[in-house]
N, C-alpha and C positions, 0 to 999 in steps of 0.2 A: 802541431799542425794548425793552420789557420782555418777559420770557420768555413770559408768558401771552398777550400780544398776538402774539408770533411764532408760538406754537403755534396760535392761532386762524387766523392767516394761512396757515400750512402746511395746516391742515385744509381751509380754503376753497379753497386752490390745488389740492390733489390731488382735490378733489371736482369741480372745473370743468375741470381740465387733466390729461392723461395724463403723469405724471412717472415715468420708468422707473428712474433711478439717483440716488444721492446727489449725484453731480456735477451732474446736471441740476437737482436741487432747490437746491443751493447757487447755481447760476447764476441760477435764477429769483428767489431771494431777493435776490441782489446786484443784479439788474436792477430790482428794486422798492425799491432803496435800503435794504435790510436787511443790515447788515454782519454776516456769520457766517463761521465756519470749518467745515471738514469735520467736525471733532470735535463742534462744537456741533450740527450737523445730525444727526449720528449719535445724540447723546443725545436730541434732539427726537424722532427716529423711535422710539426706545425708549419715551420718555415717552408718546407717542401710541399706542403698540402697533400701529404701522402694519403692514399685511400686504402681500404681493405677490400680485396676481391677474393672470390673463391679460389683456393689453391688446388693443385693437382693431386696432393696427397691428403685431401680432406682439410677441413678448417679453412682459415682465411689467411691471406698473405698481404704484405705491403706492396703497393704499386704506385707509380707516378700517375697523376690523373690523365695526362695526355697519352700515356703508354697504351691504354686500352680503349681509346675512343672507337676504333673500328670494331673491336670485339663487342663493345657495348651496343653498337647499332643493331647487331644481330643476336643479342643475348636472348631475346624472347624465343628464339627458335633453336636454341642449343640445349643440351642436356642439363647444364647447371641451372638455367632458369626454370626448367621443368621440375627440377628437384627443389628449388627455392620457393616456388609458388605452391602453397598447400591447399588453398581454397579460393574459389571465385564465386561471387554472387552478383546479380544484377537487379536493379530496381529503377524503373523509369530511365533517366539519363545518367545514372550513377552505377559504377562498378566498384565492388569491394574486393580487395585482394588480401588474404592472410598469407604471410610469407615467413620463412625462417628468419629469426632475429638477426639483424645486421645486414640483411640483403636488400632492403627496400630502396636505398639510395641508388644502387646500381640498376635495379629494376625500373625505378622512376626515370632515370636518365634514358634508358632504352625506350620506355613508353613515349617520352617526349620526342626522341629522335624519330620514332616510327609513326606516331599518331598525332603529331603537333597540330595539324589542321582540324582534327576531330575533338581535341581535348580543350575544355574551357579552363580547368584547373585540376591540380593533383595535390593531395595532402598526404603526408607520410609520417609515421613514427617508426619505432624500431622494428615492428613486425607486421604492420598493416599499411595498406594504401587505399585511399579513396580517390577514384577517378571520376570527375564530373565532365561529361561530354556536352557538346553544344546542343545535340538533339538526342532523342530516344533512339532514332534510327542509327546514328553514329555509335551510340553506346552498344547497340546490338551487334554492329559490325566488329567493333573492338573486342567485345565479349566472345563472339564466335571465333575470332582469330586466336585469342588467348586460350580458348578451351581446347584447341587442337592438340 
């Protein structure tokens, strides 16, 4: 199977089935008579720019970036975000968020979608986010909405 066909198959697969790990993806491909190695799948994941999002059975699953743009816009108001955000603190025009590891990139995107006009900058690592707002008043507004 050519690379483009394999990438199309992977895209289709992760859209219809929750695939949580590279090993699981390799096994799915092999089960469909697509001969691949872990290294090939790793390169394919990078080529497709796959992201990990919370799965319905716990843990995280692979998804296409554009597949969940609409879901991410409202992520701050759904149950997954409430579970992902562990702690909120505010100081002057800054808000600190402690989150479950691996969830900050999705939360950051949601914050930018929702509060773009109020945010000066956002810095993230694996389990924390620092939001710097334009003003203290804007920080209070964002903090109050996130605290709900």
